[in-house]
N, C-alpha and C positions, 0 to 999 in steps of 0.2 A: 518347168514342171517335170518331176521325176516320175517315170512310169515303169512299173515292173511288167514287162511284156509277157512273161510266163503266166502271171496271175491274170492279166488281161485276156490271154488266149484261153485260159481255163474258164474264166467267169463270163466273158462275153466274146465268143469266137467271131461273131459277125463284125463287131467293132474292131477287133484285132485285124481281121482280113481287110477292112476298109482302110485302116491306118497303114498297114504294111503296103497295100496297093498304092496308096497316095504317096508314101515315102519312097517306094521303089526298092526297099531293102527289108529283108526279113530280120527282125531283131529278137533277141532272147535276153533274159535277165533285165536288170535295171538299166534304163537309159534316160538321160536328161534331154527333154525336148527343149531346144532353144526357142525363144520367142519367134524368130523368123521361120523356124520349121513349123511351129504351132499355127502361125498365121497362114501358112501355105495350105492348110486343110480347108475343106469346104466348111461353111458356117455350121451346118448340121453336125458334121463330124466333130468340130471344135466343141459344140454344145454337149454332144453325147460323151465326149472324152472328159470334159470338165465335170459333168454330172457323175460319171463313173469314178473319177478321182475323188470327188467329194464323198461318194458312198463308201469308198475304200477307207478314207480317213475316219469317217463316222464309225464304220465297223471296227476299225483298229482301236478307236477310243473305247468303244463298248467292250471289246475283247480284253483290253487292259483292265477295265473296271471289273470284268468277270474274274480275271486272274487275282485281283485284289480281294474279291469275295472268297475265292478258294484259299488265299493266304490267311484270311480271317478264320477260316474253318480248320486251319492247321497245315496247309501246304507250306513247305519250307522255301523261303526265298533264297535260292542258291543257283550258282552257275550251272551245275549239273542238271538241275530240274529245268532250267531255261533251255539248255541245249537239247534235252530230250523232248520238250514240248515243241520247240521250233522244228526239230527233225520230223516229229510225227505230223505236224501240220503241213510241212512242205511235201511229205510223201502222200498223205491221205486226204487232204482237204483242198477245196477250191480257193478259198480266200485265206490270207495270211493270219489275221488276228481277229476274226469275228467271234461273236459269242458262241455260235455253233461250233466253230473250229476249236476254240478253247475247251468247250465241253467235251467234244469228241476226243481231244488229246488227253485230257485229264482222265476221262473214263476208259479210254483205250489203253493208256499206260498203267493206270491203277496202282498196283503195288510197286511198280518200278520207280515211282516218284518218292521223294523223301517227304514224310509227314512228321509233324511234331507228335510226340507221345505224351499225352496228358496223364499225369499220375492220378489215378482214381483213388479217392479215399474209400476204404472198405465200408460197406453198408453195415450199419449197426443193427444187429438182430436183438429184439427185445423179448425177454423171456417172461414167463409168468412166475410171480413170487408165491411164497407159501400162504399168504393171506388171500390169494386169488386175483390180485391186481397185477398189471403188467409193469415192467421196469420203466423208469423214466429215461428218456434219451439223455445222453451226456451233455447236449447243448440245450438243456431245459431252461425255460424262461423263469424269472422270479415268480410270476403268477402260477406257473405249473408247480413250482416247489412249495408255494403256500398251500395249494390245494391237495398236495400229495399226502398219502398215509405215512405213518412212521416207518414201516418196513420199506416203503419205496424210498424215503429219504435216506435211511441207513444204507441201502443198496446203492443208491446214486452216489452218496458220499464215498463209499468204499471204492467204487469203479472210477470215480473222478480222481481220487488220490492216486490210484494205480496209473492212470493215464498221464497226469501232470502233477507229480508230487511237489508240495510246497517245501522250500528249504528255509531254514531259520537263518537269519543274519548272524554272523559270528560276532561275538562280543558280549558284554554284559548289559543288562537292561536297568541295572540299578545306577543311580547317579548321585553325586554329591554336589550340592550347590555351594559348598564352602571350599 
């Protein structure tokens, strides 16, 4: 069982003290407890340590899911973002990859992280025509076009041609069957 003693010391100081006292050595960083070392602990200490490890793994899985949610919102999946988030979490948070830690890191780093830039389509402003009706949107449905007035149709057609002009296929349209 691999235990990060720095995280254990921050998140559960009492359990850390018990483990260090029973091992007789003060440990920092990650350390792999061999089965013989683990079995040397008192049963209550083994149970608490196992429960703590399970909570850390669950929190890490949830933290990873939260990062995926942020990526769906536009956070770039890059090495530099990962390094910044890990550094922030190790300096400012108790647990490594819990949901709260990820939230604190993303909100704390804010603009320092890389985000995707979505190209926003400009909002179409509809004007009032000379007959008192409003312009049709460029993405008007066929039913809207059928219900439109003649000035609305002329205006819509003029603007639509300007946005996406149709090109004629080169060649002649007359044919000879012989």
